[in-house]
C-alpha positions in Angstrom: -32.5 -26.6 -4.8 -31.4 -25.8 -8.4 -27.6 -25.9 -8.9 -27.6 -22.4 -10.4 -29.3 -20.9 -7.4 -26.8 -22.5 -5.0 -23.9 -21.3 -7.2 -25.4 -17.8 -7.0 -25.4 -18.0 -3.2 -21.7 -18.9 -3.3 -21.0 -16.0 -5.6 -23.0 -13.7 -3.3 -20.9 -14.7 -0.3 -17.6 -14.2 -2.2 -18.9 -10.8 -3.3 -19.6 -9.8 0.3 -16.1 -10.8 1.3 -14.5 -8.9 -1.6 -16.7 -5.9 -0.8 -15.4 -5.7 2.8 -11.8 -5.5 1.4 -12.8 -2.8 -1.1 -14.4 -0.8 1.8 -11.2 -1.2 3.7 -9.1 0.4 0.9 -11.7 3.1 0.5 -11.5 4.0 4.2 -8.0 5.3 3.7 -9.2 7.8 1.1 -12.2 8.8 3.3 -10.1 9.5 6.4 -7.7 11.8 4.7 -10.3 13.5 2.6 -12.5 14.2 5.7 -9.7 15.7 7.7 -7.9 17.7 5.1 -9.9 17.8 1.9 -7.1 16.0 0.1 -7.8 13.2 -2.3 -4.9 10.9 -1.7 -3.8 9.4 -5.0 -0.9 7.7 -3.1 -3.2 5.4 -1.0 -2.6 2.4 -3.2 1.1 3.0 -3.3 1.1 3.2 0.5 -0.4 -0.3 0.6 2.4 -1.5 -1.7 5.1 0.3 0.2 3.9 -1.0 3.6 3.7 -4.6 2.3 7.2 -4.3 0.8 8.5 -2.9 4.1 6.8 -5.7 6.1 8.4 -8.4 3.9 11.8 -6.7 4.0 11.7 -6.5 7.8 10.5 -10.1 8.2 13.3 -11.4 6.0 16.0 -9.3 7.6 16.7 -7.5 4.3 19.1 -4.6 4.3 17.3 -1.4 3.2 18.9 0.3 0.1 21.2 -2.7 -0.2 21.7 -2.1 -4.0 22.7 1.5 -3.5 25.0 0.6 -0.6 26.7 -2.1 -2.6 27.2 0.3 -5.6 28.7 3.1 -3.5 30.9 1.0 -1.2 31.6 -2.0 -3.4 30.2 -4.4 -0.9 27.9 -7.4 -1.4 25.4 -7.2 1.5 21.8 -8.1 1.1 20.6 -9.6 4.4 21.4 -9.0 8.1 21.3 -12.8 8.7 18.2 -12.9 10.9 14.5 -13.1 10.5 11.8 -11.2 12.4 8.5 -12.7 13.7 5.5 -11.6 11.8 3.9 -9.7 14.8 7.0 -7.8 15.6 7.5 -7.0 11.9 4.0 -5.6 11.7 4.6 -3.4 14.7 7.8 -2.1 13.2 6.1 -1.5 9.9 3.4 0.5 11.7 6.2 2.6 13.2 7.6 3.2 9.7 4.1 4.3 8.4 3.8 6.7 11.4 7.2 8.2 10.6 6.1 8.4 6.9 2.9 10.3 8.0 5.0 12.8 10.1 7.4 13.4 7.1 4.5 13.9 4.7 2.9 16.5 6.9 6.1 18.3 7.9 7.9 18.4 4.5 5.0 18.5 2.0 1.5 19.5 3.2 2.5 22.0 5.9 3.9 24.1 3.0 0.7 23.8 1.0 -1.9 25.0 3.5 -4.5 27.1 1.8 -3.7 25.9 -1.7 -6.3 24.9 -4.3 -7.5 21.2 -4.1 -6.0 20.5 -7.5 -2.5 21.4 -6.2 -2.9 19.2 -3.2 -4.1 16.4 -5.5 -1.1 16.8 -7.8 1.1 16.7 -4.7 -0.3 13.3 -3.8 0.5 12.1 -7.4 4.1 13.1 -7.0 4.1 11.5 -3.5 2.8 8.2 -5.0 5.6 8.0 -7.6 8.2 9.1 -5.1 7.1 6.5 -2.6 7.1 3.8 -5.3 10.6 4.7 -6.3 11.8 4.8 -2.7 10.2 1.4 -2.1 12.0 -0.1 -5.1 15.3 1.3 -3.9 14.8 0.1 -0.3 13.5 -3.4 -1.0 14.1 -4.0 -4.8 11.2 -4.5 -7.2 11.1 -8.3 -7.3 7.8 -10.0 -6.7 7.8 -11.0 -3.0 5.9 -13.7 -1.1 4.1 -12.4 2.0 3.3 -15.0 4.7 2.3 -13.7 8.1 0.6 -17.0 9.1 -2.9 -16.4 7.7 -4.6 -19.6 6.7 -5.1 -20.3 3.0 -6.9 -22.8 0.8 -10.5 -24.0 0.7 -12.5 -24.1 3.9 -13.3 -27.8 4.3 -15.9 -27.3 7.0 -18.0 -25.0 4.9 -17.5 -27.1 1.8 -18.7 -30.3 3.6 -21.5 -28.6 5.4 -23.0 -27.0 2.3 -22.5 -30.2 0.3 -24.6 -32.1 2.9 -27.4 -29.5 2.6 -27.3 -28.7 -1.1 -25.3 -31.6 -2.6 -23.0 -28.8 -3.8 -20.0 -27.5 -1.9 -19.2 -23.9 -1.5 -15.6 -22.9 -2.5 -14.8 -20.3 0.2 -11.1 -19.5 0.8 -9.9 -19.4 4.4 -7.8 -16.3 3.6 -11.0 -14.5 2.4 -12.8 -15.4 5.6 -10.0 -14.2 7.8 -9.5 -11.1 5.7 -13.2 -10.3 6.0 -13.2 -10.7 9.8 -10.1 -8.6 10.2 -11.4 -5.9 7.8 -14.8 -5.9 9.5 -13.2 -5.4 12.9 -11.0 -2.6 11.6 -13.9 -0.9 9.9 -16.0 -1.2 13.1 -13.1 0.1 15.2 -12.6 3.1 12.9 -16.3 4.0 13.0 -16.2 3.9 16.8 -13.0 5.9 16.9 -14.5 8.5 14.5 -17.8 8.9 16.4 -16.9 8.5 20.1 -13.2 9.2 20.7 -11.9 12.7 21.5 -9.5 12.5 18.6 -12.2 11.3 16.3 -14.4 14.3 17.2 -11.5 16.6 16.7 -11.0 15.0 13.3 -14.6 15.6 12.4 -14.3 19.2 13.6 -11.3 19.8 11.4 -13.2 18.3 8.5 -16.2 20.7 9.1 -14.2 23.9 9.6 -10.4 24.3 10.0 -10.6 27.8 11.4 -13.3 26.9 13.9 -11.3 23.9 15.0 -8.3 26.0 15.5 -10.3 28.5 17.6 -11.2 25.8 20.1 -7.6 24.6 20.5 -7.5 21.7 18.0 -4.0 21.2 16.6 -4.3 20.8 12.8 -0.8 19.4 12.6 -1.5 16.7 15.2 -4.8 15.7 13.5 -3.3 15.5 10.0 -0.4 13.4 11.3 -2.8 11.2 13.1 -5.1 10.8 10.0 -2.2 10.0 7.7 -0.9 7.5 10.3 -4.3 5.8 10.5 -4.5 5.8 6.7 -1.1 4.2 6.6 -2.2 1.5 9.1 -5.3 0.8 6.9 -3.0 0.6 3.9 -0.8 -1.9 5.7 -3.8 -4.1 6.6 -5.0 -3.9 2.9 -1.4 -4.7 1.7 -1.2 -7.7 4.0 -4.5 -9.1 2.8 -4.0 -8.5 -0.9 -0.2 -9.2 -0.8 -0.8 -12.6 0.9 -3.3 -13.5 -1.8 -1.4 -12.4 -4.9 2.1 -11.6 -3.8 3.7 -8.2 -3.2 4.2 -6.6 -6.6 3.5 -3.4 -8.5 -0.1 -4.4 -9.3 -0.8 -4.2 -5.5 -0.7 -0.4 -5.9 -3.6 -0.6 -8.3 -6.1 -1.7 -5.6 -6.7 2.0 -5.1 -8.5 2.0 -8.5 -11.1 -0.4 -7.0 -11.8 2.0 -4.3 -12.8 4.9 -6.6 -16.2 3.4 -7.6 -16.8 2.6 -3.9 -16.1 6.3 -3.0 -18.4 7.5 -5.8 -21.2 5.3 -4.5 -20.8 6.0 -0.8 -19.5 9.5 -0.8 -16.0 10.8 -0.2 -16.7 12.0 3.3 -18.7 9.1 4.8 -17.2 6.2 6.6 -20.5 4.3 6.6 -20.7 5.2 2.9 -17.4 3.5 2.2 -18.7 0.3 3.9 -22.0 0.2 2.1 -20.4 1.2 -1.2 -17.8 -1.5 -0.9 -20.4 -4.2 -0.3 -22.5 -3.0 -3.2 -19.5 -3.0 -5.5 -18.3 -6.4 -4.3 -21.6 -8.2 -4.5 -22.7 -6.4 -7.6 -19.7 -7.2 -9.8 -19.8 -10.8 -8.8 -23.5 -11.3 -9.4 -23.3 -9.3 -12.6 -20.5 -11.5 -13.9 -22.4 -14.6 -12.9 -25.7 -13.5 -14.5 -24.7 -11.3 -17.4 -21.1 -12.1 -18.0 -21.7 -15.3 -20.1 -24.0 -13.3 -22.4 -21.5 -10.6 -23.2 -18.3 -12.6 -23.3 -17.3 -12.3 -19.7 -14.7 -10.1 -18.0 -17.4 -7.7 -16.7 -15.7 -7.4 -13.3 -13.2 -5.1 -15.0 -15.7 -2.4 -15.9 -19.0 -3.1 -14.0 -18.0 -1.0 -10.9 -17.0 2.0 -13.0 -20.2 1.9 -15.1 -22.3 1.8 -11.9 -20.2 4.7 -10.4 -20.8 6.7 -13.6 -24.6 6.2 -13.2 -24.4 7.5 -9.7 -22.3 10.5 -10.8 -25.1 11.4 -13.2 -28.0 11.1 -10.9 -26.5 11.5 -7.4 -22.9 13.0 -7.6 -22.5 13.3 -3.9 -23.0 9.5 -3.4 -25.4 7.7 -1.1 -24.1 9.2 2.1 -22.3 12.3 0.9 -23.5 15.8 1.8 -25.5 17.4 -1.0 -23.7 20.5 -2.3 -26.0 23.6 -2.3 -24.6 26.7 -3.9 -26.5 30.0 -3.3 -26.4 32.5 -6.1 
């Protein structure tokens, strides 16, 4: 088999795994938008904040240590203990649930009925506020995140493909594990949305707030639940990307990768987020492989946005979004 074809197969597999992670990030946007009509600009910062909180808890770091030391003249930074990864993840989930409750109670409960642009601007403010609070709590240094996920080249796949094609596939263990975890989470969210009582209530709220209220659905509970689930999704995304590249400011920019996914799949469709993520992941990798050398490379930085622009022109609602029909 020609070496280029084998290399293309490797690129395709890596694109699929990247696409699942893109879909995971996009799901956070979809969940909140479906339930409340809010485009959550802060989703990427939520991933950064949750990853910073996880690292801080695992290391036994004192929250707001710098502020405490300045006010009281102390020099404390750590409690003197470490926390196992699993317990730290559970505690971080609790923090994200508390964050969801605070967001609903102190921000969006006061903005019910406002125009979508006002709600969007509120999420921009929330993003910068959360980023600042995260820096104050855990400081802004680049942090290493290690929850025990395997990393490095998968020797079994490399040897197996070498025996078949005389060419080994470079597949990272972390990418494989991240793909499996993301796929399980995506599947779980689909099942939750379609078959659980709370999922049906969420879809009812998305369709018509007033009708949902009339049958006894609590908007407050649904919105807190949705923001909590979005926070959990952000935590999983933060763990995966933070383990790969470290917990740093650039982690918040993963939300930008989700925008083309949403434009392709539709802002209100969970299956659309999955399909859109896979299309973007595979498409950008294969485009870089086939066309990149002809145009100087670095096509992964813009391919997804160009593809999304094409979809906006010809199908603005995305592949799975509801077509907007206005009667005049």
